matplotlib code that plots the C-alpha trace (Angstrom):
import matplotlib.pyplot as plt

x = [-142.1, -139.3, -135.6, -135.5, -138.6, -137.0, -133.8, -135.6, -137.5, -134.2, -132.9, -136.0, -135.4, -131.8, -132.8, -135.1, -132.3, -130.0, -132.7, -131.7, -128.0, -127.4, -124.4, -125.0, -124.0, -121.9, -123.6, -124.3, -126.0, -127.9, -129.1, -130.4, -132.1, -133.9, -134.6, -132.9, -129.6, -126.3, -126.4, -129.6, -128.0, -124.8, -126.8, -128.9, -125.7, -124.1, -127.1, -127.1, -123.3, -123.7, -126.3, -124.0, -126.7, -124.2, -120.4, -118.2, -117.3, -114.0, -111.9, -112.5, -109.5, -110.0, -106.6, -105.3, -103.2, -105.2, -103.9, -105.5, -107.4, -105.6, -102.3, -103.6, -105.7, -102.4, -101.1, -104.0, -106.2, -110.0, -109.6, -107.8, -110.4, -113.3, -111.4, -111.5, -115.1, -116.0, -114.3, -116.4, -119.6, -121.5, -121.2, -122.2, -125.4, -126.1, -125.8, -128.0, -130.8, -130.5, -129.8, -131.2, -134.0, -137.0, -135.7, -132.3, -134.0, -136.1, -132.8, -131.5, -134.7, -134.5, -130.9, -131.8, -134.8, -132.5, -130.8, -132.0, -131.9, -130.1, -127.8, -124.9, -124.4, -121.4, -122.8, -126.1, -124.1, -122.0, -125.1, -126.6, -123.6, -123.1, -126.7, -126.3, -123.1, -124.9, -127.7, -125.2, -124.6, -120.9, -119.1, -115.8, -117.4, -119.1, -115.8, -114.0, -116.7, -116.5, -112.8, -113.1, -115.8, -113.4, -110.9, -113.5, -114.2, -110.6, -110.3, -107.0, -108.3, -111.4, -109.2, -107.9, -111.4, -112.0, -114.7, -118.1, -120.8, -124.5, -124.7, -125.3, -125.7, -129.3, -130.9, -128.4, -129.1, -132.8, -132.1, -130.1, -132.9, -135.6, -133.5, -132.7, -136.3, -137.6, -134.9, -133.5, -129.9, -128.4, -130.0, -128.8, -125.3, -125.4, -126.9, -124.1, -121.6, -123.2, -123.1, -119.4, -118.3, -119.9, -117.9, -114.6, -115.3, -115.7, -112.6, -110.6, -111.8, -114.4, -112.4, -113.9, -112.0, -109.9, -111.4, -114.7, -116.8, -120.2, -122.4, -126.0]
y = [-151.9, -152.1, -152.2, -155.9, -156.7, -154.9, -156.8, -160.1, -159.3, -158.9, -162.2, -164.0, -162.5, -163.6, -167.1, -167.3, -166.4, -169.1, -171.7, -173.5, -173.4, -170.3, -168.1, -164.7, -161.7, -158.8, -156.7, -153.7, -155.9, -157.8, -154.5, -153.3, -156.7, -156.7, -153.0, -152.0, -150.2, -152.0, -151.5, -153.6, -156.3, -156.3, -156.8, -159.6, -161.3, -161.1, -162.9, -165.6, -166.2, -166.3, -169.1, -170.9, -170.5, -169.0, -169.3, -166.7, -163.9, -164.1, -161.3, -160.9, -160.5, -158.0, -158.8, -155.4, -154.5, -152.6, -150.3, -151.5, -148.8, -149.5, -148.3, -144.7, -145.2, -145.5, -142.3, -140.0, -138.8, -138.4, -134.6, -134.8, -137.2, -134.9, -131.9, -133.7, -134.6, -131.0, -129.9, -132.2, -133.5, -130.2, -129.9, -133.6, -132.8, -129.8, -131.9, -134.7, -132.1, -131.1, -134.4, -137.1, -139.2, -140.1, -143.6, -142.3, -139.8, -142.6, -144.6, -141.7, -141.6, -145.4, -145.2, -142.5, -144.5, -147.3, -145.0, -144.2, -140.6, -141.7, -144.4, -144.0, -146.9, -146.8, -148.8, -146.9, -143.6, -145.0, -146.1, -142.6, -140.7, -143.2, -142.8, -139.0, -139.4, -141.8, -139.3, -136.6, -138.5, -137.9, -141.2, -139.8, -138.3, -141.6, -143.4, -141.0, -141.3, -145.1, -144.9, -142.6, -144.8, -147.8, -145.8, -145.0, -148.7, -149.4, -150.4, -148.7, -145.5, -145.5, -146.0, -142.4, -140.9, -139.0, -140.3, -140.3, -137.8, -138.1, -136.4, -138.9, -136.6, -137.9, -134.4, -133.2, -136.1, -135.3, -131.7, -133.1, -135.5, -132.8, -130.4, -132.9, -134.2, -130.7, -129.9, -127.1, -127.3, -124.5, -125.8, -129.3, -127.9, -125.9, -128.8, -131.1, -128.4, -127.9, -131.6, -132.1, -128.9, -130.1, -133.3, -131.5, -129.3, -132.4, -134.0, -130.8, -130.5, -127.8, -125.7, -124.8, -125.9, -123.1, -121.7, -123.5, -120.3, -120.1, -123.3, -122.1]
z = [-53.4, -50.9, -51.9, -50.8, -53.0, -56.0, -55.7, -55.2, -58.5, -60.2, -58.7, -60.1, -63.6, -63.6, -62.4, -65.4, -67.7, -66.2, -65.8, -69.0, -68.1, -70.3, -69.7, -68.2, -70.2, -68.9, -66.1, -68.4, -71.0, -68.3, -66.8, -70.2, -70.8, -67.5, -67.5, -64.2, -63.3, -62.8, -59.0, -58.8, -61.0, -58.9, -55.7, -57.2, -58.6, -55.1, -53.6, -56.3, -55.8, -52.1, -52.5, -55.1, -57.7, -60.2, -60.3, -58.6, -60.9, -62.8, -64.1, -67.9, -70.2, -73.1, -74.5, -73.5, -70.5, -68.0, -65.3, -62.1, -60.2, -56.9, -58.4, -58.7, -55.6, -53.6, -55.2, -54.8, -51.9, -51.4, -51.6, -54.9, -56.2, -55.3, -56.7, -60.1, -59.7, -58.9, -62.1, -64.3, -62.6, -62.4, -66.2, -66.5, -64.5, -66.7, -69.8, -68.3, -67.8, -71.4, -73.2, -70.9, -72.4, -70.4, -69.7, -68.6, -66.2, -64.9, -64.3, -62.3, -60.2, -59.7, -58.6, -56.1, -54.9, -53.9, -51.4, -47.9, -46.4, -43.2, -44.5, -46.9, -49.3, -51.6, -54.4, -54.6, -54.6, -57.5, -59.3, -59.0, -60.2, -63.1, -64.1, -64.3, -66.4, -68.8, -69.3, -70.3, -73.6, -73.4, -73.7, -72.4, -69.3, -68.5, -68.9, -66.6, -64.0, -64.1, -63.6, -60.7, -59.1, -59.4, -57.3, -54.7, -54.2, -53.3, -49.6, -49.2, -50.7, -48.5, -45.4, -46.1, -45.4, -42.1, -39.8, -41.5, -40.4, -40.4, -43.8, -46.5, -49.5, -50.0, -50.0, -52.5, -54.8, -54.4, -55.6, -58.6, -59.5, -59.4, -61.5, -64.1, -64.3, -64.7, -67.3, -65.2, -66.4, -64.4, -61.2, -61.9, -62.3, -59.1, -57.1, -58.2, -57.3, -53.9, -53.3, -54.2, -52.5, -49.3, -49.5, -50.2, -47.2, -45.0, -46.5, -45.8, -42.2, -42.9, -45.3, -48.6, -51.8, -53.3, -56.4, -56.0, -56.1, -54.6, -54.5, -54.6]

ax = plt.figure().add_subplot(projection="3d")
ax.plot(x, y, z, "-o")
ax.set_aspect("equal")
plt.show()
């Protein structure tokens, strides 16, 4: 099944849920109900909104004041962001290899399957890293990754990136998937470290991050 077929299947399932005029639940609940990741749900919802089949999304109020991601996005840099990711995501990948359930590992594989080796797609990349964090069974780690991913979506933040290269990170993601699937915790940790270190080197103009150690 192609990516387009997979998304169209999700679109049909969402249509079935709204056919009687019912109100759609939150993305996370919708993804669990349909049995797909949030990236696929978001793509399908975008198509449905573009065709005016469902209303445009509205900000939801939780009754609490929320610090908008773009505030910190204006204060930080991509290099700083990836330094933080390098400090936590290798351990998250290690935990995912140890703690991830079969369905969570399948969700990681599904997120990776949505990506293409030669084309970088921000949302599929976010879906992959979020799926790894979810499989770590560490609620705080998942929350932190979601906050970081909100920053990476910010247009002003992304304007700070250097020109993109042909490297999409797909092969590193493949290494991470295989290590987590095979329960090779140390390899999953090292593959994630290799992946993030490579990005920091690109962000720093080819210089390795200080204190990163070897990424093998």
